[in-house]
N, C-alpha and C positions, 0 to 999 in steps of 0.2 A: 581494631577498626570501629569507626562509629557507626551506629545503626543509621540506615535510611530505608524509607516507605517507597516501594513501587508500585504502583496501582495500573493494572494494565486490563482492558476490555476483554482479551481473549488470551489464553495462557500462551506465553512467549516461546513455546516449544511445542514441536521440532519448527525450524525456521523454514518452512515448504511453502510459504504464500506471502503475498505483499506486507501486509502490515505485521505478520510474524516475523519476517526476516528483520525488519528495523526493530521491533521491540526486544527480539533477542540479543541483537548485537548492542542495544543499549544495555541490556541487563549483563552481557558480559563485561562492557566497560564499567558499569556500576560495581560489580562484584569484586573488580581489582582493587577497589580503593576502600569499599564498605561493606558493611554486614548488612545484606539484602533481606527486607521482609517484603515479601511479595503479595499483594492481593488482586484476584483476578476471578474471570467467570470461565466456566466451560458449558459450552453451547452444545457438544456433540459427544455421543459416547465414546466414539473412538479415541477422543482425546485423554479419557482416564488412565489410559496404558502409559501415558508420559508422564504422570504425576510423580513416580520414583526418580525419574531423570531430573526432573525440574528441581526436588527438593535437595538434589545433590549440589544443585547451583546455588541454594538460597539457604539463609539461615533461619527461614521460617515460610510456610505457603499456606496461603488460607484461600479456598477455592468456594465460589459460590456457584451452585448449579443453575443453570438457566435453561427453562424449557421454551423453546422457540415461539409454540403455539400459544403458550399463556403468556409469554412475554408480548406477543404482537397483541392480545387482547387487552392487556394492561397498558399497552402504549397508545391504543386507539382511544382509551378513556381521557388521555392527556388532551384530546381534542375539545374537550369541556374545560380547559384550564388554559393558562399562558405558559405551561411548560412544554418543552420540545419533546417531540414522540421519542427521539432518540433517548432522552434521560430517562422517561417512563419504561422504556423497554429494558434498561438496565439498572432499574432501579432495585435496590437489594437492603433491606433492614439488617440481615446478617453482617454484610459486607460494612455497612456504616458502624455497626457497633463495634467489629473488630477492627477498624480503623480507629475509633475513638480508643479503645483499650489498648491498642499497640503504641500509640502516640503517648500516651501517659504512662505506660508500664515500662517502654523502652526508652525513654528520653529523646525520642525521634526530633531532630532538628532540621533534617531535610526530606522534602517529599518530592518523588517525580510521578507525574501523571502522564499516561499515554492515550490520546484521544479526549475530545472534548467531555464524552459521556463520564468520564472518571472524576471530573471536576467537582461533581455533586457529592463526593464523598468526602472532601475537604472543607469543613466549616470555616466560615469566616473567623471564628476564634482559634481554630487550630492555624491558618494561614497567617494570622497576626503573629503567632510565635514561631513560625518555623519559615525556613527558605523553600518556597515552592516553585517547581518548574513544571511547566505543561508543554508537551510535544502535541501539538495539534496535527502534526503531519502535513494535512492540507486544509482548505477552508472548505469543511463539509457544507455550509450552508450555502454555499456557492454551487456545490454538487446539486444540492436539491433545487437550487433556482434552475439549473440545467435541466434537471428532470422535469420540472413542471413546464418547461418550453417545449419539451418532446412529447407529453402525454396531453390526452384529451380530458374534458370534464367527465367525472368529478375529481381524478386523480390530479389533475392540474392545479386545482385548488387546495387539495390537502399539501401537495409538495410545496407550493408556494407558501403557505402558512409555516410549514417546516422550515424553509428557508428565512422566513423572517424572524420567527422566534429563535432558531437556533443560532442565528446572527447575533441576536441581543444577547444570548447566552455566552457565546463566545468572547465578545467585547467585555461583558461582565468579568469573567474568568481572566482576562487580559489584564485587567485593572487591578484584581486581587493579587495576583500571583507576581512572583520576582522576575520571571522569565518565562517568553511564550515563543516556542520553537516551531518552525517549519521547514519543509524538504528543500526548499530553493530560494534563491533570492527574489525571484519572481512571486512565490507565494508570500513570502515575507514583507516584500514592498507593497504588495496588494492588501496585505492586512494593515500594516502602517498608514495606509491612506484612509482605512476605516476608523483608525483610533489615533490620531498624529500624537496626541497628548501622552501616549505610551510608546512613543516609536523606538525609544532608547532601551526598552524591554524585550523587544521583538528581534529574534536572531534566525538566522537559516543554519541548519545542520544539514548537509547533504548524506543522502543516502550512499552506501558503498555496495561494493561486488566481491564475494569472496571468489577472486580470480584463480586460486589455486583448485577451487572444487569446479569452476565454471572454465575449465581449461581444455580446448579441443584435442589436446594431445593425451590427455589423461586416457588409460584403457578403461572402457565401460562394457556393462554386459550388453550382450547382442539383444536387439529388440526385432520384431518381425514388421516391417514396413517396408512399403513398396520402394523398388530401386529407382533412380533417375531423379526427375525435376519434381522435388517436394517443395510444397510451402508449408510453415508452421506458424501456428498461434498457440500460445501458451498463457493459461489464467484459470481463475475459479469460474467455471461455468455455469455456477448458479447466481453470478453476480451481474444485475440488469446490464450495466455497461458493457460488459464483456458479451453478454447476450445480443444486445442491441448490435455491436460491433460486427460481430463474427456474420449476423444474419444479413446486415447490409452489404458485408464482402460477398458472400456467396450469392446473394440475389442480384447485386448489381456490378460487381467487379469480376468473380469467377468465371461467369460465362464469356466473357472478353478475354480471360487468360487461356481457357479452355480452346476457344476458337483457334487461338495460335499455337498452343501446346496439348493437344489431346491426351497426352501420356500424363499430364500434370496432377499431381494429387495435393490436395488440402488437408492437413492433420491439424484438427483441433484437439489439443491436449490439455485437459483439466479434469478437476474432481466436480462432483454432483452436477453433470450436465443437465440442464433445464430441458423439458420437452421440446421447447423450440429450438434447442441445439440438437436434440437428438434427431427431431425431422430434418434438419439439413443433411443427413447421411444419406438421403435418398437422391440427393443431387449428384451428378456424375463426377467422380473423383475425389468426394468429400468423406473424410474418415473422422469419425468422433471416437474418441480411445476412451474418454472417461478417465478418472483417476489413474495415475499410474506411480509407481513407487520413484521413478526418477525421471526427470523430463529431457536429461542431458542426451540420451540417445536419439531422441527425437529432433531435437534441435540440431544435432551433429548430422542427423540424416537428410536434412532439408538444404536448399540452396538458399533460401530467402526466408527471414522470419518477418511477419508483418504484424502491424498495430493499428487495425482500422477503427480504432476508436474515436466517436464523435462526441462522446462525454467523458472528460477527465478531468483531474486536478492533480497537481504534484507530479512526482516522478514515477514512472513505470518500470518497476524492476524488470519485467519481462523484456522489454528493450534492451536495459544494460547487460542483462544474463547473455542475451542472444549475441551482442556486441562482443563480450567476453569470449565467447564461443567462436568469433572470427565469421560471423554470419552477417550478410547484408541484409539491411532494414529497408522496409517501406512502411510509412507512418504517415497517419494524419497528423495536423500540427496540433491537436489536443493531445495527442499520446507523447509528444516530445516537449510540449512547453515548459513541463518542469526542469529541464535539462538548460541550466542558464550558462552553457558554455558553448562557443560556435561547434556545429557538428561536423564531423568528417564528411567527405564526398561519398561515401559508401552509406550514408544514411540518406535515403531519398524521402522528402517530405512532399506529399500530394494530397490535394483536396476534392478533387472530381473522380467520378468512377473511371472515366476514360484515361485520365493521366496517371492514376493509381494503377490500372490494369498493364498500362504501357510499361509502367515502371518496373512491376513484378516480372513480366516479361523480358525485360531487357537484363534484369538479374538472373532468371534461369538461363538464358541464353549464354550469359557470361561464364558461370561456372567459378571454381576457385573459392578463396576465401579471402576475408578483408582482414589483413594484419593493422590497417589502420583504426579500426573499430576496436580491437583489443587494446591497441596502444592508448586510445583515448580513454578507455575504462581504467587502465592501470594508472594513468597519470591524473584522472580527475575524481575517480569513484573508488578511493581506497579507504575501508573502513577505519582503519588505524588512526590515518591523518585526519579524517572529518571528526572522528569522535574525541580526539583530543580537545577541540574547543568546547564539546558537549560537556565534558567534566570539569572544563572551567568553569561554566556556567553553573553547573551543579554546585560546585565549590562556592561560587561567588567572587570569583577572581577575575570575571572578565564584565566590563560594563560598555553600555552603548551598543547602537545596531552592529551586527556584524555576520559575516558569512564563516562556515566552518573550513571553508578552503578557498584559496585564490584561483580565479579563473585561469 
C-alpha cells in the first residue's frame, strides 16, 4: 500500500462524539487502501489510554499534546495579527516538523486534513507536489458569525473578527488544495458561492450512522432512568451551542411540556457538562447525567429526542443516531439544515417555544417507535456508500462538484 498522511485536530478514536465519529470513519476507509501516517493532537488526559488502539490502526501515529489553558493564551495573542484564533490554538512546531520529515522520508503523495485548523501544517511547497484533500466538515467561519450575533460586547467583536479572518483562511486553503469536502450539499453549495472559481473542487461527502450499533433491538445494559414519558438530548455538554440550546429548551419550552405532562423527564446526556447545564438540574423533571459509557440506553428509554439548537452548521449526528434508534425527533431548523434529503413525517421541525412544546407533547402522547426514521437513515446515511466517493476524491478519480450519495 502507498503511504498517506492524515492530519486530524483531535485523535480519531474512540468514535464517541461528533467530529470523532466522522474522522474515525474516514480513517477506517483510508486504511483499507493506504498505509496511514496519522498526525493529531491530544487535549484531554483520558485520551492517552486510546493511543495503543489507534496505533493498531495506523502505520505511524504522532501526537502533539495540547494544554487547553496555554492554547487559549496563545490563541488570544493572535488578536494582534491577521491569524485566526483557531489556527493559533492548534499551532505546534513539533507537528509541523513531523509533517515535513514524514513527507520527505515516506515519499508521501497524498495528504488528507480534517478541519481547517490542520491546513496550516501543509506548506505551499508540500501542497504543490502532493494531492491534498481537506475535510472542512462544515463552514466554521459562519458558525463564528452566528456566535457573534448571539453575544454582547466585547465577545461579539472577537467572534466577528474570527469569522472574517477564518473565512479568508478557508478560502485560501480551498484555492491551494485539490479538493475541499463538506458534510452536505447545502454546506458545499454555500461554500461554492464564496469561491465560485474553485467550484469544481468542492464536494459533499455525507456522514453516516453505524446502524448496527444504533439498533433499538440490540440488547443493552440496563441503566437507571425514570420510567414513562422521557425526552432526551445527547451531545458534548461543554460545547457552547449545545449549552445554549438546552438552556433555551429548559427555560422556554420545558415548562409548557411539564404543564401538560407533569410526570415527564428531560434527560441531558453528555460529557463535561458546563456549570450552566448542571444548574438546569434544579428545574422540575430535568436530569443531567454527565458523561456516560453508552448513550443508547438513554435514547431507548425516551419517547422523543430533541435537538433545540439555535446555532448549528452541518449535520448533527445526535439527530441521525436517534432516528436510527427509531425515536421521534423534534428539532429546530438549524439542527436539521444539513440533512439535504426530505425528512420523514416523524421528524418535526419547529421554530417557536410554543409550537416546539406542542410537538414534544404530541410525540409523548403518541408513544411507540418510528420505523420511518430508521428506514430514512438506512437509505441515506450509510457509511460504506458515502465513503466510496470520498476514496475516489483522495485517489483523484473524481472531478467536478459532487455529492457522495444520491438524494
